C-alpha positions as CSV (number, residue, x, y, z in Angstrom):
1,M,91.9,-23.0,-53.3
2,N,88.4,-24.5,-53.7
3,S,85.7,-23.6,-51.3
4,L,82.8,-25.6,-50.3
5,P,79.4,-24.8,-51.8
6,P,77.2,-22.8,-49.6
7,R,75.1,-24.9,-47.2
8,R,71.4,-24.4,-47.5
9,M,70.0,-24.0,-44.2
10,K,66.6,-25.6,-43.7
11,P,64.1,-23.2,-42.2
12,R,63.4,-23.9,-38.6
13,P,59.9,-25.6,-38.0
14,P,57.5,-23.0,-36.5
15,R,57.4,-22.8,-32.8
16,V,54.2,-22.0,-31.1
17,H,52.5,-21.5,-27.8
18,L,49.4,-23.8,-27.8
19,E,46.2,-22.2,-26.8
20,G,45.5,-22.2,-23.1
21,L,47.4,-24.1,-20.4
22,T,48.9,-27.4,-21.8
23,P,49.8,-30.0,-19.0
24,A,52.3,-32.6,-19.9
25,V,53.5,-35.7,-18.2
26,L,57.0,-37.1,-18.5
27,R,57.4,-40.8,-17.8
28,F,60.7,-42.3,-17.1
29,S,61.6,-46.0,-18.0
30,D,61.4,-46.9,-14.2
31,G,57.8,-45.8,-14.2
32,R,58.4,-42.5,-12.3
33,R,56.3,-39.6,-13.6
34,V,57.0,-35.9,-13.5
35,P,54.2,-33.3,-14.3
36,G,55.0,-30.3,-16.4
37,E,53.6,-27.6,-18.7
38,L,54.2,-27.4,-22.4
39,Q,55.2,-23.7,-23.0
40,L,56.4,-23.9,-26.5
41,V,56.4,-26.7,-29.1
42,S,57.5,-27.5,-32.7
43,T,57.6,-30.7,-34.6
44,T,61.3,-31.1,-33.4
45,G,61.0,-30.3,-29.7
46,G,60.0,-27.6,-27.4
47,L,60.1,-26.0,-24.0
48,L,58.7,-27.4,-20.8
49,G,57.9,-25.7,-17.5
50,L,58.9,-28.0,-14.6
51,S,59.1,-27.7,-10.9
52,R,62.9,-28.4,-11.1
53,P,65.2,-29.4,-14.0
54,L,65.8,-32.9,-15.1
55,N,69.2,-34.3,-15.9
56,R,70.4,-33.3,-19.3
57,G,70.3,-36.3,-21.6
58,S,67.4,-38.0,-19.8
59,V,65.1,-39.8,-22.2
60,V,61.4,-39.8,-21.3
61,K,58.0,-40.5,-22.7
62,L,56.3,-37.2,-23.1
63,M,52.5,-37.0,-23.3
64,F,50.3,-33.9,-23.7
65,L,46.9,-33.0,-25.2
66,T,46.2,-30.7,-28.0
67,R,42.9,-29.7,-29.7
68,S,43.9,-32.2,-32.3
69,G,44.2,-35.1,-29.9
70,S,46.9,-36.6,-27.6
71,V,50.5,-36.6,-28.6
72,L,52.9,-39.1,-27.2
73,G,56.6,-39.1,-28.1
74,E,60.0,-40.0,-26.8
75,A,62.0,-36.9,-25.8
76,E,65.5,-36.2,-24.8
77,M,65.8,-33.5,-22.1
78,L,68.4,-30.7,-23.1
79,S,70.2,-28.3,-20.8
80,P,67.9,-26.2,-18.7
81,V,67.5,-22.5,-19.5
82,T,66.3,-21.5,-16.1
83,W,65.4,-23.4,-12.9
84,I,61.9,-24.0,-14.1
85,Q,62.2,-24.1,-17.9
86,Q,63.9,-26.9,-19.8
87,P,64.0,-27.5,-23.6
88,F,63.6,-31.0,-25.1
89,R,64.0,-32.6,-28.5
90,F,61.8,-35.3,-29.9
91,V,63.7,-38.5,-30.4
92,T,60.7,-40.5,-31.6
93,L,57.4,-39.2,-32.8
94,H,55.2,-41.7,-34.6
95,H,53.3,-40.6,-37.7
96,D,49.9,-40.3,-36.0
97,D,51.3,-38.2,-33.1
98,R,53.3,-36.1,-35.6
99,S,50.2,-35.5,-37.7
100,R,48.2,-34.4,-34.5
101,L,51.0,-32.1,-33.4
102,Q,51.3,-30.5,-36.9
103,A,47.6,-30.0,-37.0
104,A,47.7,-28.3,-33.6
105,I,50.6,-26.1,-34.6
106,Q,48.9,-25.1,-37.9
107,S,45.7,-24.3,-35.9
108,S,47.7,-22.1,-33.5
109,L,49.5,-20.3,-36.4
110,E,46.2,-19.6,-38.1
111,Q,44.6,-18.2,-34.8
112,S,47.6,-16.0,-34.4
113,R,47.4,-14.7,-37.9
114,R,43.6,-14.0,-37.5
115,E,44.3,-12.1,-34.2
116,H,47.1,-10.2,-35.9
117,N,44.8,-9.2,-38.8
118,Q,42.0,-8.1,-36.4
119,S,44.5,-6.0,-34.5
120,L,45.7,-4.3,-37.7
121,H,42.2,-3.7,-38.7
122,G,41.4,-2.0,-35.3
123,L,44.5,0.2,-35.7
124,K,43.4,1.3,-39.2
125,Q,39.9,2.1,-37.9
126,M,41.4,4.2,-35.1
127,E,43.6,6.1,-37.5
128,K,40.7,6.6,-39.9
129,H,38.6,8.3,-37.1
130,R,41.5,10.1,-35.3
131,A,41.0,13.9,-35.0
132,W,44.1,15.7,-36.2
């Protein structure tokens, strides 16, 4: 019996917490707006903090600011994970918005890496001067 060749899984895009509070606005096609907070983001989607969950499958315009500039994309709301947290996936993200988002994610990853290295350096210094 022939088996299928192993599927190569694409690595997941990095998910980051952007620095500081990241307010977001969700705009429905009828003009209604819902405020939220971007808690986690990647180039494929993210996690929003909302006052109450939205209907799964709702498609909204999602707007938020990063250090690299504003990002506007069309997003589909997924099943809520809690009463105040709901994931989404980007349905449409134009090239300029994707570039700004990627730059913000890269900046956040570099900042995390620097902080991690500083923390390791501090631990090494403590070990070096520890009295045994």
